[in-house]
C-alpha positions as CSV (number, residue, x, y, z in Angstrom):
1,M,12.6,-36.1,-1.5
2,Q,15.6,-33.8,-1.1
3,H,15.2,-30.0,-1.7
4,T,18.1,-27.7,-2.6
5,T,18.9,-24.7,-0.5
6,R,17.6,-22.5,-3.2
7,E,14.2,-24.2,-3.3
8,V,13.9,-23.9,0.5
9,R,14.8,-20.2,0.4
10,L,12.3,-19.6,-2.4
11,A,9.6,-21.3,-0.4
12,A,10.3,-19.2,2.6
13,A,10.3,-16.1,0.4
14,L,6.9,-17.0,-1.0
15,V,5.5,-17.5,2.5
16,E,6.8,-14.1,3.6
17,A,5.3,-12.5,0.5
18,A,1.9,-13.8,1.5
19,D,2.1,-12.5,5.1
20,T,0.5,-9.1,4.5
21,L,-2.7,-9.2,6.6
22,T,-1.3,-7.2,9.5
23,D,-2.3,-3.7,10.9
24,G,1.4,-2.6,11.0
25,F,2.2,-3.4,7.4
26,D,5.1,-1.4,6.0
27,T,5.0,-1.3,2.2
28,A,8.6,0.0,1.9
29,H,10.0,-2.7,4.1
30,Y,7.9,-5.3,2.2
31,L,9.3,-4.3,-1.1
32,Q,12.8,-4.1,0.2
33,R,12.5,-7.7,1.4
34,L,11.2,-8.7,-2.1
35,C,14.4,-7.2,-3.6
36,D,16.6,-8.9,-1.0
37,H,15.1,-12.3,-2.0
38,C,15.9,-11.6,-5.6
39,V,19.6,-10.8,-4.8
40,E,19.8,-13.9,-2.6
41,L,18.2,-16.3,-5.1
42,L,19.6,-14.9,-8.3
43,P,23.1,-14.0,-9.5
44,A,22.3,-10.3,-9.0
45,R,24.3,-7.3,-7.6
46,A,21.1,-5.5,-6.7
47,A,17.4,-5.4,-7.4
48,G,14.7,-2.7,-7.2
49,V,11.0,-2.3,-7.4
50,M,9.1,0.6,-9.0
51,L,5.5,1.0,-8.1
52,I,3.7,2.9,-10.9
53,D,0.3,4.5,-10.8
54,G,-1.3,6.5,-13.6
55,G,1.8,6.0,-15.8
56,R,4.3,7.6,-13.3
57,A,6.5,6.1,-10.6
58,V,5.0,6.6,-7.1
59,S,7.4,4.6,-5.0
60,L,10.9,3.2,-5.4
61,A,12.5,0.4,-3.3
62,G,15.9,-1.2,-3.4
63,S,17.6,-4.3,-2.0
64,S,19.5,-3.9,1.3
65,R,22.6,-4.9,-0.6
66,R,23.8,-2.1,-2.9
67,Q,20.6,-0.1,-2.1
68,D,22.2,3.1,-3.4
69,V,22.9,1.3,-6.7
70,A,19.3,0.0,-7.0
71,L,17.7,3.4,-6.2
72,D,20.0,5.3,-8.6
73,L,19.2,2.9,-11.4
74,L,15.5,3.1,-10.7
75,A,15.6,6.9,-10.6
76,A,17.5,6.9,-13.9
77,Q,14.5,5.3,-15.7
78,H,12.4,8.5,-15.7
79,D,13.0,8.8,-19.4
80,G,12.8,5.1,-20.1
81,G,14.1,1.8,-18.9
82,P,13.2,-1.9,-18.1
83,C,10.6,-1.0,-15.4
84,P,8.5,1.3,-17.5
85,D,8.8,-1.0,-20.5
86,S,7.7,-4.1,-18.5
87,Y,4.9,-2.1,-16.8
88,G,3.7,-0.7,-20.2
89,S,3.6,-4.1,-21.9
90,G,2.5,-6.1,-18.9
91,R,5.2,-8.6,-19.9
92,P,8.8,-9.4,-18.8
93,V,11.7,-7.6,-20.4
94,P,14.2,-10.5,-21.0
95,P,17.8,-10.1,-20.1
96,V,19.4,-7.1,-22.0
97,S,23.1,-6.4,-22.4
98,I,23.7,-3.0,-20.9
99,R,26.6,-2.2,-23.3
100,A,24.6,-3.3,-26.4
101,A,21.6,-1.3,-25.3
102,H,23.8,1.8,-24.7
103,E,25.3,1.5,-28.1
104,E,21.9,1.3,-29.6
105,A,20.8,4.4,-27.7
106,R,18.1,2.3,-25.9
107,W,17.4,3.9,-22.5
108,P,20.5,6.2,-22.7
109,R,20.3,7.7,-19.3
110,F,19.7,4.4,-17.6
111,T,22.4,2.5,-19.5
112,E,24.9,5.2,-18.8
113,R,24.2,4.9,-15.0
114,A,24.2,1.1,-15.2
115,L,27.6,1.1,-16.9
116,A,29.0,3.4,-14.2
117,H,27.8,0.9,-11.6
118,D,29.5,-2.0,-13.4
119,I,26.1,-3.7,-14.3
120,A,26.4,-5.9,-17.4
121,T,22.8,-7.2,-17.8
122,T,19.4,-6.3,-16.6
123,F,15.9,-7.7,-16.8
124,A,12.5,-6.8,-15.4
125,V,9.2,-8.5,-14.7
126,P,5.8,-6.9,-14.0
127,L,4.1,-6.8,-10.6
128,R,0.7,-7.9,-11.7
129,R,-2.4,-9.2,-10.0
130,R,-4.5,-10.6,-12.9
131,E,-5.3,-7.5,-15.0
132,T,-4.1,-5.0,-12.5
133,L,-0.5,-3.8,-12.9
134,L,1.2,-2.3,-9.9
135,G,4.7,-1.8,-11.2
136,A,7.8,-3.8,-12.0
137,L,10.7,-5.6,-10.4
138,N,14.1,-4.9,-11.9
139,V,17.2,-7.1,-11.4
140,F,20.7,-5.8,-12.0
141,V,23.4,-8.4,-12.9
142,P,27.2,-7.9,-12.9
143,A,29.6,-9.2,-15.5
144,G,30.2,-13.0,-15.4
145,A,26.9,-13.8,-13.8
146,G,24.6,-14.0,-16.8
147,P,20.9,-14.7,-16.0
148,D,19.1,-17.6,-17.6
149,D,15.4,-18.3,-18.3
150,A,15.0,-20.0,-14.9
151,G,16.2,-16.8,-13.3
152,L,13.6,-14.8,-15.2
153,R,10.8,-17.2,-14.2
154,L,12.0,-17.2,-10.6
155,A,11.9,-13.4,-10.5
156,Q,8.4,-13.4,-12.1
157,T,7.2,-15.9,-9.4
158,L,8.4,-13.6,-6.6
159,A,6.8,-10.6,-8.3
160,D,3.5,-12.4,-8.7
161,A,3.6,-13.4,-5.1
162,A,4.3,-9.8,-4.0
163,A,1.6,-8.4,-6.2
164,L,-0.9,-10.8,-4.6
165,G,0.4,-9.9,-1.2
166,L,0.0,-6.2,-1.9
167,H,-3.5,-6.7,-3.4
168,N,-4.6,-8.7,-0.3
169,Q,-3.1,-6.1,2.1
170,R,-5.0,-3.2,0.3
171,A,-8.2,-5.2,0.5
172,Y,-7.6,-5.9,4.2
173,A,-6.9,-2.2,4.9
174,Q,-10.1,-1.2,3.1
175,Y,-12.0,-3.7,5.1
176,R,-10.5,-2.5,8.4
177,T,-11.3,1.1,7.5
178,L,-14.9,0.2,6.6
179,A,-15.4,-1.9,9.7
180,G,-14.1,1.0,11.8
181,Q,-16.5,3.5,10.1
182,L,-19.4,1.1,10.6
183,Q,-18.5,0.6,14.3
184,E,-18.2,4.3,14.9
185,A,-21.6,4.9,13.2
186,L,-23.2,2.3,15.4
187,T,-21.5,3.7,18.6
188,S,-22.6,7.2,17.6
189,R,-26.2,6.0,17.2
190,V,-26.1,4.4,20.6
191,R,-24.8,7.6,22.2
192,V,-27.6,9.7,20.6
193,E,-30.2,7.2,21.8
194,Q,-28.8,7.2,25.3
195,A,-28.7,11.1,25.4
196,K,-32.2,11.3,24.0
197,G,-33.5,8.9,26.6
198,M,-31.8,10.7,29.4
199,L,-33.3,14.1,28.3
200,A,-36.7,12.6,27.8
201,E,-36.7,11.2,31.3
202,R,-35.4,14.4,32.8
203,W,-37.9,16.6,31.0
204,Q,-40.7,14.1,31.2
205,V,-41.4,14.5,27.5
206,P,-41.6,12.0,24.6
207,A,-38.2,10.7,23.2
208,D,-38.8,12.3,19.8
209,E,-39.3,15.7,21.4
210,A,-36.0,15.3,23.3
211,F,-34.3,14.4,20.0
212,V,-35.7,17.5,18.3
213,A,-34.2,19.7,21.1
214,L,-30.9,17.8,20.8
215,R,-30.7,18.3,17.1
216,R,-31.8,22.0,17.3
217,F,-29.1,22.7,19.8
218,A,-26.5,21.0,17.7
219,R,-27.5,23.1,14.6
220,R,-27.5,26.3,16.6
221,R,-23.9,25.6,17.9
222,R,-22.9,24.1,14.5
223,L,-21.8,20.9,16.1
224,P,-22.5,17.3,15.2
225,V,-25.4,15.7,17.0
226,D,-23.1,13.0,18.3
227,R,-20.8,15.6,19.8
228,V,-23.8,17.1,21.7
229,A,-24.9,13.7,22.8
230,R,-21.4,13.0,24.2
231,D,-21.7,16.2,26.2
232,V,-25.1,15.4,27.5
233,L,-23.9,12.0,28.7
234,A,-21.0,13.7,30.4
235,G,-23.3,16.3,32.0
236,T,-21.5,19.2,30.3
237,P,-24.3,21.4,28.7
238,D,-26.9,23.3,30.6
239,T,-30.0,21.3,29.8
240,R,-32.2,24.4,30.2
241,E,-30.3,26.1,27.3
242,L,-30.4,22.8,25.4
243,R,-34.2,22.6,25.7
244,G,-34.7,26.1,24.6
245,P,-36.8,29.1,25.7
246,S,-40.0,28.2,27.6
247,G,-39.1,24.6,27.4
248,E,-40.0,24.5,23.7
249,S,-38.3,21.7,21.7
250,A,-40.2,21.8,18.4
């Protein structure tokens, strides 16, 4: 079976969209690459992504090609445009004639900027992972390169892949954070046990009594018990002061 260049490039774009489980993940670069793929695969002058949270735009990204155009057109949608409409409905905004929309006073600020940039048509698709909406992908098409239904579906495919990639990356980041917290808690517990054992042996007292002294010293100095345990293992504090007056630890 022979594959067209466009199909091969689309496949490569989808693989790239899935590659998000890395510690050095850069959301801005990832979204820019999504926009770049749209420009490469569609008859588009530029493309942009608007991430939306709580009904307001929280991040904008544009294609490398004509990035200034993409960012300007995304910023012009503060009072309405394809991205907010697509996000609000959760559905694609089919290709819209910029001139017709401008004459109808639909998205006036956006259409004015689009005409200034020589954009003839635009459409948008939601970035959606099942019921979770993350934002919208907006494609800007020049005159003489009208988009078709296949182009709209292709953009939605890329947006769906990107939404899945972002969802997986966020889950991965949360997992890494939780794993780090659990590891630190375990390490802290081990340090405290080691310090408690060291003091119990030095003072020839039960381990529980040594821990009471450790905790009391930490409270007196307003320090975490783990911080005091670190110092004990490093030999920093005066163990006589740590044990308390007359060797009392209760």
